[in-house]
N, C-alpha and C positions, 0 to 999 in steps of 0.2 A: 674181364671184358675186352681187353686189348687183343686177345687172340681171335676175336670175332670181327675185327676191323677189315681184314682182307675179304671176308664174305660180304660185309656191308658195302665195301667199295664195288664189288662185282655187281651186286644188286643195284647200287646207285648208278653205275655206268649203263647197265641194261635198261633201266627205267629212263635214264637220260636220253639214250638213243631212240627209244620208242616214243618219248615225249616230243622229240624233234619231228619225227615222221607224222605222228597223229595230230600234232598242233598245226603243221603245215597243211595236212589234209583238211582239217576243220576250216582253215582260212580259205582254201581253194574251193571246197564243195559248196553247193548252193545252200544258202542260209535257210534255216527253218525245216529242212528236210531231215529224214531219219539218218542218212549217212553222215550229215554234218553233226547231228546230235551225238551219234555213236563215237565219232572221232573226237568230239569235244569231251565226252565222258572218259574216254581212254586217256586223253591228255591230262584231265583233272586227276585221275587216279594215279597216273605215272608221277605227276608232280607231288602228289601226296606221299608216295613211296620215297621220292627224292628228298622231300622235307624230313621225313622220319629218319632216313639214313643220315642226312646232313646233321640233324639235331643230335643223333646218337654219337656220331663221330666227333662232332665239335665239343660235346660234353666230356667224352672220354679223353680227348687230347687237349681239352681246354683251349680251343681255338675260338676266341671270342668274335673275331671278325667273320669267320665262317658261320657262326651261329646267327649273327645279325643279318648277314646276306641271305641265309636260309629263311629267316622270318620275313624279310623284305620280299623275296621271290614268292613265297607261299601266300603272303597276304594279297599280292596282286591277283593270283589265281583264285583264291577263295572269294575275294571281293567280286571278281568277274562272274564267278559261279553263282554267288548269292544274288546278284543283280537279276537273275532269271526269276526270282521270287518277289521282285519289287516292281511289277508291271503296272501297278496302280498308284505309284508315288505321286503322280501329277493330280490324283484325286484324293490326296491327303491320306494315303495308306500309311499305317504306322509300322516301323521296323520291329522285328522280333528281338527278344533279349539276346539271342545269339549274335545278332548284328552289332549290338552295342558291345558285347564281349570281344568280338573280332576286332572292331575298330579301336576299342579302348586299349587292347593289347598292342595293336599296331602303333598307336601313338607313342607308347613307352619304347617300343623297339626302334622306331624311326628317330626318336630323340636321342637314344643311345648311339645309333648309327651316325647321326649328324655330329654329336659331341665327340665321338671317337675320331671322326675325320678332322675336326677342328684341332683336337689335341695333337694328332699326328702332324698336321700341317704346321702348327706353331712350333713343333719340335724339329721342323726342317724336312719332314718326310712328305714328298709330293704325292705319295699314294693316298694321303688323307683326302685329296680332291675326290677320289672315287667314293669314299664314304659320305662326303658332304653332298655330292650330286645325288646319290641314291637316297640318302636321308631326306634331302629336300623334295625329291620326287615322291617319296613315300608319304611325307607329311602333307604335301599338297593334295595328294589323292585322298588321304584320310579326311582332310579338311573339306574337300568337295563332297565326299560321301556323307559326312555328318551334317553338312549344310543342307543337303537334299533330304535328310531325315527330319531335320528341324523345321525347315521352310519348304513349302510346296514348290517343287521345281516348275519352271515355265516351259518345259519340253515334255511332250507325251512319250517321247522315245528315250527318256533319261535312263531307263533300264538297259536299253540297247547300248547306249553310250558307255555306261558302266561295265557292261559285259565285254564290249570291244576293248576298252581300256585295260581291264583286268586280265583278260585272256591273252591279248597280244602282248601286254606288258610282261606277263608270265613267260610267254614264249621267248621274248627278247632276253629275259633273265636266263632261261635254259640255254639259249644259243650262246649267250655271253660266257657261260661256264664252259661250254664246249670250245668256244673260240679261244678263251684264255689258256685252257689246258693244252691246246695244240699250237698256240701261237709261236712259241720258241722254235719248234721243229719245222713248222710250215711257212711262217711269215717273218717272225722276228721283230714285230713292232714293240715299241717301248711299253712297259707294263700298264701304265695309266691309259695310254691310247687304246690298247687291246681291251681294257675293261669298259671304256666309254664309247668306242666306235659302234658296236651293235645298237646301243641306245640312240646315238646320233642319227643312225640310218633308219632305225625302226620307228622312232617317235613320229616323224613326218608322215610315214605310211599309216600309222595308227590314227593320226589326226585327220587324214584324208577320209578314212572309213567312217569316223565319227561324224564328220561334216556331211557325208553322203546320206547317212541315216537319220540325222537330226531333224526333228519336226516340232515346231512350236505348238503349244496348246491353243486351239482355235476358240475365240470367244464368240458369243452370239452377236448378231447384228445390233440388238438392242443395247447390249453392254458396250459395243464398239461405238455406237452413236453417242451414248452417254459419256464415254471417255473423251470423244472428240469435242463435245460441248464444254468439258471441263478444262480443255487446253487453252 
């Protein structure tokens, strides 16, 4: 299997480059139109190829951190993609079994990622901060997703919020990989900083778009008047 690693790396790099281009195009193009959907599909399929190649390489070389980062990155993208099928969550839509499988697997992966970081940090390796941060982000996202599955969300655009969070989060992960690989030659930032800087910059941008599209579920005037009398 090891003789196939160079080929896998080439495929991984090509898919990574195309994911950066298609992901950026999806963010720039007008939402809801076919060009946006097409760019989004290309991004999703590229991230799928990246995940498969990452999974294969990490298992062959027994790179546990790479495996967990691969699971973290792909969970973000899959979660964002699956949100497109959850447009009626605010009307008590029930998630599919595949949604429970995805998020159940993610819980295990994020716990391992978080624990891996704690162990590294306790051992004096500051790189453990990266695992802790990513593990915390992943666990927080899984918690929010499962919460919306169990309890009817108060936003009718919760699916858009999930879509934006997952897809932009996945793009940040893809850009982080590109940034880290080229950091030493181009910039020379400390390793921990290089890993976390794209997240620090990208998350506020993501929150801006979520706030822009977020809309609460409107209640009828009768319900509103009844609620006012109970206050």
